C-alpha positions as CSV (number, residue, x, y, z in Angstrom):
1,M,-20.6,10.3,13.5
2,P,-20.7,6.4,13.6
3,V,-21.2,4.8,17.0
4,L,-18.7,2.3,18.1
5,N,-20.0,-1.1,19.2
6,P,-17.3,-3.1,21.0
7,S,-19.7,-6.0,21.4
8,A,-20.0,-6.5,17.6
9,P,-19.1,-10.0,16.5
10,A,-15.5,-10.5,15.4
11,A,-14.7,-10.8,11.8
12,H,-13.9,-14.3,10.3
13,T,-10.2,-15.0,10.4
14,L,-8.6,-14.6,7.0
15,N,-6.1,-17.3,6.2
16,F,-3.8,-18.0,3.3
17,H,-4.9,-21.1,1.4
18,P,-1.9,-22.6,-0.5
19,P,-2.7,-22.9,-4.2
20,V,-2.3,-26.2,-6.0
21,S,-1.4,-25.0,-9.5
22,T,2.2,-24.2,-10.4
23,M,1.4,-22.9,-13.9
24,A,2.9,-19.5,-14.6
25,A,0.4,-18.4,-17.3
26,P,-1.5,-15.2,-16.6
27,R,-4.7,-15.9,-14.8
28,A,-7.3,-13.8,-12.9
29,E,-8.6,-16.6,-10.6
30,V,-8.2,-16.3,-6.9
31,G,-6.2,-18.9,-5.0
32,E,-4.1,-20.3,-7.8
33,W,-0.7,-18.6,-7.5
34,S,1.8,-20.8,-5.7
35,E,5.1,-19.3,-4.6
36,E,6.8,-21.4,-7.2
37,A,4.5,-20.1,-10.0
38,V,5.3,-16.5,-9.0
39,Q,9.0,-17.3,-8.9
40,Q,8.7,-18.6,-12.4
41,L,7.2,-15.3,-13.4
42,L,10.0,-13.3,-11.7
43,D,12.6,-15.5,-13.4
44,L,11.3,-14.9,-16.9
45,P,13.6,-13.0,-19.3
46,F,13.0,-9.4,-18.5
47,L,11.4,-8.4,-21.9
48,D,9.2,-11.5,-21.9
49,L,7.9,-10.6,-18.4
50,L,7.2,-7.0,-19.4
51,H,5.4,-8.1,-22.5
52,R,3.2,-10.5,-20.5
53,A,2.5,-7.9,-17.8
54,Q,1.6,-5.2,-20.5
55,T,-0.7,-7.7,-22.2
56,V,-2.6,-8.3,-19.0
57,H,-2.6,-4.6,-18.2
58,R,-4.1,-3.6,-21.5
59,E,-6.8,-6.3,-21.2
60,H,-8.0,-5.2,-17.8
61,W,-7.2,-1.4,-17.9
62,P,-7.9,-0.4,-21.5
63,E,-8.1,3.3,-20.7
64,G,-4.6,3.2,-19.3
65,D,-5.2,5.9,-16.8
66,M,-2.9,6.8,-13.9
67,E,-4.4,7.3,-10.4
68,L,-2.8,10.0,-8.2
69,A,-3.0,9.5,-4.5
70,T,-1.7,11.7,-1.6
71,L,-0.6,10.4,1.8
72,L,-0.7,12.6,4.9
73,S,0.7,11.7,8.3
74,V,-2.1,12.9,10.6
75,K,-0.4,11.4,13.7
76,T,3.4,11.1,13.5
77,G,5.9,9.2,15.6
78,G,5.9,7.4,18.9
79,C,4.7,4.1,17.6
80,P,5.3,1.2,19.9
81,E,5.9,-1.3,17.0
82,N,9.4,-2.2,16.1
83,C,9.1,-2.5,12.3
84,G,12.7,-2.4,11.1
85,Y,12.1,-0.1,8.2
86,C,10.1,2.6,10.1
87,P,11.5,5.9,11.3
88,Q,8.3,6.4,13.4
89,A,9.1,3.6,15.9
90,A,9.6,5.0,19.4
91,E,12.5,2.7,20.1
92,F,14.6,3.9,17.1
93,D,16.6,7.2,17.2
94,T,15.7,8.7,13.9
95,G,15.0,12.3,14.8
96,V,11.2,11.8,14.4
97,S,9.4,13.0,17.5
98,A,5.9,12.0,18.6
99,Q,3.1,14.4,17.7
100,K,-0.6,14.6,18.4
101,L,-3.3,13.9,16.0
102,M,-3.8,16.8,13.5
103,G,-6.9,18.9,13.7
104,V,-9.8,19.0,11.3
105,D,-9.0,22.4,9.7
106,E,-5.3,21.4,9.1
107,V,-6.4,18.1,7.5
108,R,-9.1,19.7,5.4
109,A,-6.6,22.2,4.1
110,A,-4.1,19.5,3.2
111,A,-6.8,17.4,1.4
112,Q,-8.0,20.4,-0.5
113,A,-4.4,21.2,-1.6
114,A,-4.0,17.6,-2.8
115,K,-7.3,17.8,-4.7
116,D,-6.3,21.1,-6.3
117,A,-3.0,19.4,-7.4
118,G,-4.9,16.6,-9.1
119,A,-5.1,13.8,-6.5
120,T,-8.3,11.8,-6.3
121,R,-7.5,9.7,-3.3
122,F,-6.4,11.0,0.1
123,C,-4.8,8.6,2.6
124,M,-4.3,9.5,6.2
125,G,-1.7,7.6,8.2
126,A,-1.4,7.5,12.0
127,A,1.5,5.9,13.9
128,W,-0.5,3.7,16.2
129,R,-0.1,0.0,16.9
130,A,-3.8,-0.3,17.3
131,P,-6.1,2.7,17.7
132,K,-8.4,3.1,20.7
133,D,-12.1,3.6,20.2
134,R,-11.7,7.3,21.0
135,D,-9.0,7.5,18.3
136,I,-11.5,6.0,15.8
137,E,-14.1,8.5,16.7
138,K,-11.6,11.4,15.9
139,M,-10.6,9.7,12.7
140,A,-14.2,9.4,11.7
141,V,-14.5,13.2,11.8
142,L,-11.4,13.5,9.6
143,I,-12.7,10.9,7.1
144,E,-16.1,12.7,6.9
145,T,-14.2,16.0,6.3
146,V,-12.1,14.6,3.4
147,K,-15.1,12.7,2.0
148,G,-17.0,16.0,1.9
149,L,-14.4,17.4,-0.5
150,G,-15.3,14.8,-3.1
151,M,-12.2,12.6,-2.7
152,Q,-11.8,8.9,-2.1
153,T,-10.6,8.3,1.4
154,C,-8.0,5.8,2.7
155,A,-6.6,5.3,6.2
156,T,-3.7,3.3,7.7
157,L,-4.0,3.3,11.5
158,G,-2.6,-0.1,12.6
159,M,-4.5,-3.1,13.7
160,L,-8.3,-2.9,13.8
161,Q,-11.1,-4.6,15.6
162,S,-14.3,-5.5,13.8
163,H,-16.4,-2.8,15.4
164,Q,-13.8,-0.2,14.7
165,A,-13.7,-1.1,11.0
166,T,-17.5,-0.8,10.9
167,A,-17.3,2.7,12.4
168,L,-14.7,3.8,9.8
169,K,-17.0,2.4,7.0
170,E,-19.9,4.3,8.4
171,A,-17.8,7.5,8.4
172,G,-17.3,7.0,4.6
173,L,-13.9,5.3,4.5
174,D,-13.3,3.8,1.0
175,Y,-10.0,2.0,1.5
176,Y,-8.0,0.7,4.4
177,N,-4.2,0.2,4.0
178,H,-2.6,-2.6,6.0
179,N,0.5,-4.0,4.3
180,L,1.8,-7.6,4.7
181,D,5.3,-6.1,4.2
182,T,7.0,-9.4,3.1
183,A,6.6,-13.2,3.0
184,P,5.5,-14.8,6.3
185,E,8.8,-16.7,6.7
186,Y,10.8,-13.5,6.6
187,Y,8.3,-11.4,8.6
188,T,9.9,-12.0,12.0
189,D,13.2,-10.7,10.6
190,V,11.5,-7.3,10.1
191,V,9.1,-6.9,13.0
192,S,8.5,-8.9,16.2
193,T,5.8,-6.9,18.0
194,R,3.0,-8.4,16.0
195,S,2.4,-11.6,14.0
196,Y,1.6,-12.2,10.4
197,Q,-1.8,-13.5,11.5
198,D,-2.4,-10.2,13.2
199,R,-2.1,-8.6,9.8
200,L,-4.5,-11.0,8.2
201,D,-7.0,-10.6,11.0
202,T,-7.1,-6.8,10.4
203,L,-7.6,-7.4,6.7
204,S,-10.5,-9.7,7.5
205,A,-12.1,-7.1,9.7
206,V,-11.8,-4.5,7.0
207,R,-13.3,-6.9,4.4
208,S,-16.2,-7.8,6.7
209,A,-17.0,-4.1,7.2
210,G,-17.3,-3.6,3.4
211,I,-14.2,-1.4,3.1
212,S,-11.9,-2.0,0.1
213,V,-8.4,-3.3,0.9
214,C,-5.1,-1.5,0.1
215,C,-2.4,-4.0,0.9
216,G,1.1,-4.5,-0.5
217,G,4.7,-4.7,0.7
218,I,8.3,-3.5,0.7
219,V,11.2,-4.8,-1.3
220,G,14.8,-4.1,-0.3
221,M,14.7,-5.2,3.3
222,G,17.4,-7.8,2.9
223,E,14.9,-10.4,1.8
224,A,15.8,-13.2,-0.7
225,P,14.1,-13.4,-4.1
226,V,12.0,-16.3,-2.8
227,H,10.5,-13.9,-0.2
228,R,9.4,-11.5,-2.9
229,A,7.7,-14.4,-4.6
230,G,6.1,-15.4,-1.3
231,L,4.8,-11.9,-0.6
232,I,3.2,-11.7,-4.1
233,A,1.6,-15.2,-3.7
234,Q,0.2,-14.1,-0.3
235,L,-1.4,-11.0,-1.8
236,A,-2.7,-12.7,-4.9
237,N,-4.3,-15.5,-3.0
238,L,-6.3,-13.3,-0.6
239,D,-9.9,-13.9,-1.4
240,P,-10.5,-11.5,-3.0
241,Y,-7.1,-10.0,-3.7
242,P,-6.6,-6.3,-2.8
243,E,-8.2,-3.6,-4.9
244,S,-5.1,-1.6,-4.3
245,V,-1.5,-3.0,-4.1
246,P,1.2,-0.5,-3.0
247,I,4.7,-1.6,-3.7
248,N,7.5,0.2,-1.8
249,S,11.2,0.2,-2.4
250,L,12.8,0.5,1.0
251,V,13.9,4.1,1.9
252,A,16.8,3.3,4.3
253,V,16.5,5.7,7.2
254,P,19.5,6.3,9.5
255,G,18.7,5.0,13.0
256,T,16.5,2.1,11.8
257,P,17.7,-1.5,11.9
258,L,17.5,-1.7,8.1
259,A,19.4,1.5,7.5
260,D,22.4,-0.4,5.9
261,S,20.3,-2.6,3.6
262,P,21.7,-2.7,0.1
263,P,19.6,-0.9,-2.5
264,V,17.3,-2.9,-4.7
265,D,18.3,-3.5,-8.2
266,P,16.0,-1.2,-10.2
267,L,15.1,-4.0,-12.7
268,D,14.2,-6.3,-9.8
269,F,11.8,-3.7,-8.6
270,V,10.2,-3.6,-12.1
271,R,9.9,-7.4,-12.0
272,V,7.9,-7.2,-8.8
273,I,5.6,-4.6,-10.3
274,A,5.1,-6.8,-13.4
275,A,4.4,-10.0,-11.3
276,C,1.8,-8.1,-9.2
277,R,0.1,-6.9,-12.4
278,I,-0.1,-10.5,-13.8
279,T,-1.3,-12.1,-10.6
280,M,-3.7,-9.3,-9.6
281,P,-4.9,-8.0,-12.9
282,K,-7.8,-5.9,-11.7
283,A,-5.9,-4.2,-8.8
284,R,-4.5,-0.7,-8.8
285,V,-0.8,-1.4,-8.5
286,R,0.8,1.6,-6.9
287,M,4.4,2.8,-6.9
288,S,4.8,4.1,-3.3
289,A,7.9,4.8,-1.3
290,G,11.3,4.9,-3.0
291,R,10.3,6.6,-6.3
292,Q,12.6,9.5,-5.5
293,Q,15.6,7.3,-6.0
294,M,14.4,5.6,-9.2
295,G,14.7,8.2,-11.9
296,E,12.4,8.7,-14.8
297,A,13.5,5.7,-16.9
298,V,12.8,3.1,-14.1
299,Q,9.5,4.7,-13.3
300,A,8.5,4.5,-17.0
301,L,9.4,0.8,-17.0
302,C,7.2,0.3,-13.9
303,F,4.3,2.0,-15.8
304,L,5.0,-0.3,-18.7
305,A,4.9,-3.3,-16.3
306,G,1.5,-2.3,-15.1
307,A,1.8,0.2,-12.3
308,N,-1.2,2.5,-12.6
309,S,-1.2,4.5,-9.4
310,I,1.4,6.6,-7.6
311,F,1.7,8.5,-4.4
312,Y,1.7,12.1,-5.3
313,G,3.2,14.9,-3.2
314,D,6.5,15.9,-1.6
315,K,6.4,13.5,1.3
316,L,5.2,10.0,2.3
317,L,4.5,10.1,6.0
318,V,8.1,11.3,7.0
319,T,10.2,10.3,3.9
320,G,10.7,12.2,0.7
321,N,8.8,11.8,-2.5
322,P,9.1,13.3,-6.0
323,E,7.7,16.7,-6.2
324,V,4.3,17.3,-7.9
325,D,5.8,19.3,-10.8
326,A,8.3,16.6,-11.5
327,D,5.6,14.0,-11.6
328,N,3.4,16.0,-13.9
329,Q,6.3,16.6,-16.2
330,L,7.1,12.9,-16.3
331,L,3.5,11.9,-17.0
332,Q,3.2,14.5,-19.7
333,K,6.4,13.4,-21.3
334,L,5.1,9.8,-21.4
335,G,1.7,11.0,-22.7
336,M,-0.1,9.3,-19.9
337,R,-3.7,9.9,-19.1
338,V,-4.4,11.0,-15.5
339,R,-7.5,9.9,-13.7
340,R,-9.6,12.9,-12.8
341,S,-12.6,11.3,-11.1
342,P,-12.4,9.6,-7.7
343,V,-14.7,6.8,-8.9
């Protein structure tokens, strides 16, 4: 098991560097996507945007394979954060009760079932604001267990310190998920218990430890179109941009502050997927929460727009997700190739 070293030097602070170019042509360079340039993409005629995204996608992902990932909540509820979308926040009455961290045998069984169903990446989520060192030590055992099954490992545990990220890397963690959620200017409308820079600092610690970054956001939280462009610009201008970009459509849960948010226009969601593909051509763009409400046609458009990863299984943390059989039927209907290897 990795040894935690609280005295390890802090990771360099990761900041957003505003780009100077406003051209909206597809580019793979880091640091060149202004908010205005992304907005120009999102404002393109729908079919033109999809054509551009599909062109970029075929160039960088010629095999066209779909990655299947499964997410398990290993520690549910009781989170001290006040993220307006999250049913696991302790201060919201959503019917989700706080639970202890799951045991090794239970996690191993869930990971094996996910692997047997075709998933190659297994993500473990825990409802912590920031894990304690003893929590990291327990998570290290779970990571080693899942890694031993031959799967890619991912975790989302809240804010990390540098030495904690190093410990997770030593345990075999491949990816760390820490979403930016939305644009910085809208962030305080969604959560006030941490800052945007807190998010960036954790991403920096993860990068410094040599762990790949899984970072995306949520659409449908009442944000304006400019905030969607701002989120994508933030992600695309991280240096380097994330290897995995999960895009969520808000699942409005009763009891949360965002429960009455109007649903996202499905075509607007497709536009966000397309813009992510164009601005981050080598990333796995993942359709995450909200697929259950989309239907097959919208999901197919998202795949056309460049989404090449989905969360796979009947639940995402505590919200519903399309069932495995339904996903398999859709992928077969579309003739899509599923990635079978974790590397």
